[in-house]
N, C-alpha and C positions, 0 to 999 in steps of 0.2 A: 079926441081923447085929451082928458085933461092932463095938467102938468102933475096933478097929484096922483093920477093912476100911472102916470108914466115913472114918477119917483117911487111909487111902490114895486113895479113891475122890476125895475132896476134894482131896488134893495133885494128883493127875493132872489132875482139872478145872481147877485152877488154873492147872498147868502149860499146859495146852492153851488156855486164855484168854488167857495171857501172849505165848504165840507168835501166836495170831489177832492180839492185839492190836498186836504187833510188825511183823507183816506188813501190815496194814490202816494202819499210820502210814507204813510205808515206801511202800505205795502211794500215799496221798494226797499224800506229799512228792513222789515222783516226778511225778504227775499236776502239781503247782503247776509244777515246774521246767519241762517242758512247755509248761504255758499261759505262763509267764514267756517262754520262748523265742520262741513261736509271736507273743507280743504285740510284743516287741521287734523281732522281722523283720518285723512288719506296719508298724512305724513308721518 
């Protein structure tokens, strides 16, 4: 494999990981908001 191919693969993987990270953190934030609402409703 040429260095350019490896570089492109790494960049593609990096973009994919960043997107997955953003989706995960947004999901966690949404879950926390839902949990807060449920907790406040119970009080």
